[in-house]
C-alpha positions as CSV (number, residue, x, y, z in Angstrom):
1,M,6.7,27.8,-20.2
2,S,6.4,25.5,-23.2
3,G,6.5,21.9,-24.0
4,R,4.3,18.9,-23.1
5,P,2.9,19.0,-19.6
6,P,4.4,16.4,-17.1
7,A,2.6,13.1,-17.0
8,A,0.0,12.7,-14.2
9,V,0.8,10.0,-11.6
10,L,-2.9,9.1,-11.7
11,P,-4.0,8.8,-15.3
12,A,-7.4,10.4,-15.9
13,L,-8.8,7.2,-17.4
14,L,-8.0,5.4,-14.1
15,R,-9.4,8.1,-11.8
16,R,-13.0,7.2,-12.2
17,W,-12.3,3.5,-11.6
18,L,-9.9,3.8,-8.7
19,G,-11.9,6.5,-6.8
20,P,-14.8,4.2,-5.9
21,L,-12.3,1.3,-5.1
22,A,-10.4,3.6,-2.7
23,A,-13.6,4.7,-1.0
24,L,-14.6,1.1,-0.5
25,A,-11.2,0.3,0.8
26,A,-11.4,3.1,3.3
27,L,-14.8,1.8,4.5
28,V,-13.4,-1.7,5.0
29,V,-10.5,-0.2,7.1
30,A,-13.0,1.6,9.3
31,V,-15.4,-1.3,9.7
32,L,-12.6,-3.7,10.6
33,G,-11.1,-1.1,13.0
34,V,-14.4,-0.8,14.8
35,L,-14.9,-4.5,15.0
36,H,-11.5,-5.2,16.4
37,A,-10.9,-2.1,18.6
38,G,-9.2,-3.0,21.8
39,D,-9.2,-6.7,20.9
40,G,-6.3,-9.0,21.6
41,R,-7.3,-12.3,20.0
42,P,-8.1,-13.7,16.5
43,D,-11.6,-13.9,15.3
44,A,-13.1,-17.0,13.5
45,V,-11.8,-15.9,10.1
46,D,-8.3,-15.2,11.5
47,A,-8.2,-18.6,13.2
48,W,-9.3,-20.4,10.0
49,I,-6.8,-18.7,7.7
50,S,-3.9,-19.0,10.2
51,A,-4.6,-22.7,10.5
52,A,-4.5,-23.0,6.7
53,V,-1.0,-21.4,6.5
54,D,0.4,-23.0,9.7
55,G,3.2,-25.5,9.5
56,A,5.2,-23.9,6.7
57,G,8.6,-25.6,6.4
58,P,12.0,-24.0,7.0
59,S,12.4,-23.1,3.4
60,W,9.1,-21.2,3.2
61,R,9.9,-19.6,6.5
62,Y,13.1,-18.2,5.0
63,V,11.0,-16.8,2.2
64,A,8.6,-15.2,4.7
65,L,11.6,-13.7,6.6
66,A,12.9,-12.2,3.3
67,M,9.6,-10.7,2.6
68,D,9.3,-9.3,6.1
69,F,12.7,-7.6,5.7
70,L,11.3,-5.6,2.8
71,G,8.9,-4.0,5.2
72,E,11.5,-3.3,7.9
73,P,13.2,0.2,8.0
74,A,16.4,-0.9,6.2
75,G,14.5,-2.9,3.5
76,S,11.8,-0.3,2.9
77,T,14.2,2.6,2.8
78,T,16.3,0.8,0.2
79,L,13.2,0.1,-2.0
80,V,12.0,3.7,-1.8
81,V,15.4,5.2,-2.5
82,A,15.9,2.8,-5.5
83,T,12.4,3.7,-6.9
84,V,13.0,7.5,-6.4
85,T,16.3,7.2,-8.1
86,G,14.7,5.5,-11.1
87,C,12.1,8.2,-11.3
88,L,14.8,10.9,-11.3
89,L,16.9,9.1,-13.9
90,L,13.8,9.1,-16.1
91,R,13.3,12.8,-15.4
92,R,10.0,12.4,-13.7
93,P,10.3,14.5,-10.5
94,R,6.5,14.4,-9.9
95,A,6.7,10.6,-9.8
96,A,9.6,10.8,-7.4
97,V,7.5,13.0,-5.1
98,F,4.6,10.6,-5.4
99,V,6.7,7.6,-4.4
100,V,7.9,9.3,-1.2
101,A,4.5,10.9,-0.4
102,A,2.4,7.7,-1.0
103,T,4.6,5.4,1.0
104,G,5.2,7.9,3.8
105,L,1.5,8.7,4.2
106,T,0.5,5.1,4.0
107,V,2.9,4.1,6.7
108,G,2.0,7.1,8.8
109,T,-1.7,6.3,8.4
110,A,-1.2,2.7,9.4
111,T,0.8,3.7,12.5
112,L,-1.9,6.2,13.5
113,L,-4.6,3.6,13.1
114,K,-2.7,1.2,15.2
115,S,-2.8,3.6,18.1
116,L,-6.5,4.5,17.6
117,V,-7.7,0.9,17.2
118,G,-5.6,-0.6,19.9
119,R,-5.7,-4.2,18.7
120,T,-2.8,-6.3,20.0
121,I,-1.0,-9.5,19.3
122,H,1.5,-11.4,21.5
123,G,0.9,-9.2,24.5
124,D,0.8,-5.5,23.9
125,N,2.1,-5.3,20.3
126,L,-0.2,-3.2,18.3
127,S,-1.3,-5.1,15.2
128,Y,-4.1,-3.4,13.2
129,P,-3.5,-2.6,10.4
130,S,-0.4,-4.4,9.2
131,G,2.2,-1.7,8.4
132,H,4.4,-4.1,6.5
133,T,1.5,-5.0,4.2
134,A,0.4,-1.4,3.8
135,F,3.9,-0.3,2.8
136,F,4.7,-3.0,0.3
137,T,1.2,-2.8,-1.3
138,A,1.6,1.0,-1.5
139,L,5.0,0.8,-3.2
140,C,3.8,-1.7,-5.7
141,L,0.7,0.3,-6.4
142,V,2.8,3.4,-7.0
143,V,5.1,1.6,-9.4
144,T,2.2,0.0,-11.3
145,L,0.4,3.4,-11.6
146,L,3.6,5.0,-13.0
147,V,4.0,2.1,-15.5
148,T,0.4,2.2,-16.5
149,G,0.6,6.0,-17.1
150,R,3.8,5.6,-19.1
151,R,2.3,2.9,-21.3
152,G,-0.9,4.8,-21.8
153,L,-3.2,2.2,-20.3
154,G,-6.5,3.2,-18.9
155,G,-10.0,2.1,-18.2
156,A,-10.7,-1.6,-17.4
157,A,-7.3,-2.8,-18.6
158,G,-5.3,-0.3,-16.5
159,T,-7.5,-0.8,-13.5
160,L,-7.1,-4.6,-13.8
161,L,-3.3,-4.3,-13.9
162,V,-3.2,-2.0,-10.9
163,C,-5.5,-4.2,-8.9
164,A,-3.6,-7.4,-9.8
165,A,-0.3,-5.8,-8.7
166,A,-1.9,-4.7,-5.4
167,L,-3.3,-8.2,-4.8
168,V,0.0,-9.9,-5.5
169,A,2.0,-7.5,-3.4
170,G,-0.5,-7.6,-0.5
171,G,-0.9,-11.3,-0.7
172,A,2.8,-12.0,-0.6
173,M,3.5,-9.7,2.3
174,G,0.4,-10.7,4.1
175,W,1.2,-14.3,3.8
176,A,4.6,-13.6,5.3
177,Q,3.2,-11.7,8.2
178,V,0.6,-14.4,9.0
179,T,3.2,-17.2,8.6
180,L,5.6,-15.5,11.0
181,G,2.8,-14.9,13.4
182,A,3.3,-11.1,13.3
183,H,-0.2,-10.3,12.4
184,Y,-3.7,-11.6,12.2
185,P,-5.1,-12.1,8.7
186,T,-7.6,-9.3,9.2
187,D,-4.7,-7.0,10.1
188,V,-3.3,-7.8,6.7
189,L,-6.6,-7.0,5.0
190,G,-6.7,-3.7,6.9
191,G,-3.2,-2.9,5.8
192,W,-3.9,-3.7,2.1
193,C,-7.0,-1.6,2.1
194,T,-5.2,1.3,3.9
195,A,-2.6,1.3,1.0
196,L,-5.3,1.3,-1.7
197,A,-7.2,4.2,-0.1
198,V,-4.2,6.3,0.8
199,T,-2.2,5.8,-2.4
200,S,-5.1,6.7,-4.6
201,A,-5.8,9.8,-2.6
202,T,-2.2,10.8,-2.6
203,A,-1.9,10.4,-6.3
204,W,-4.9,12.8,-6.8
205,L,-3.3,15.3,-4.3
206,V,0.1,15.2,-6.0
207,D,-1.4,15.8,-9.4
208,R,-3.7,18.6,-8.2
209,T,-0.9,20.4,-6.4
210,A,1.7,20.0,-9.2
211,D,-0.8,21.2,-11.8
212,A,-1.8,24.2,-9.7
213,D,1.9,25.1,-9.2
214,R,2.5,24.8,-12.9
215,Q,-0.4,27.1,-13.7
216,A,0.8,29.6,-11.2
217,L,4.2,29.8,-12.9
218,R,2.8,30.6,-16.3
């Protein structure tokens, strides 16, 4: 085979920066999970943040509902299909696989953690970590990583862009979940960290697998 090798979904210049961040995020998920295992009430931080965002008017509630829809099956599927289609149109099949794998594994991990941790809200509704926050953060992380790689950004600048996108995405969806009373703020933090840890690991795995397959075909 000849020609330039396919672009990595996790640029090498970002790998050494995002690796430690992903490990720290995984640690936060584990610590929060242990602290809130089997719990069914907010802690002091949850209560304080919830009080701060309480009382959003009807207009803001509509915004929160719109954000929430993006994490529902219909909304999330639409976003994933649109993103995959864009990758295929740009002739980046590895990126398309990354989109599906990262979002799917993130949601799957969040769902598994909910059962393991057993934290509840409004009765017996499992809440930790927030699946909506995990999904939306993961999708925005994926898109930002692909844009960063395409633009050739790396090091501090690329890491800053990726982290900023994750913060905005997680903050927006997290605000919606707390405003609607669907999750505690610490659930949102857990979902955000789950996305950061799983997406980074998935990017490394996709690149490693694709590169190994490419070498085997030579």
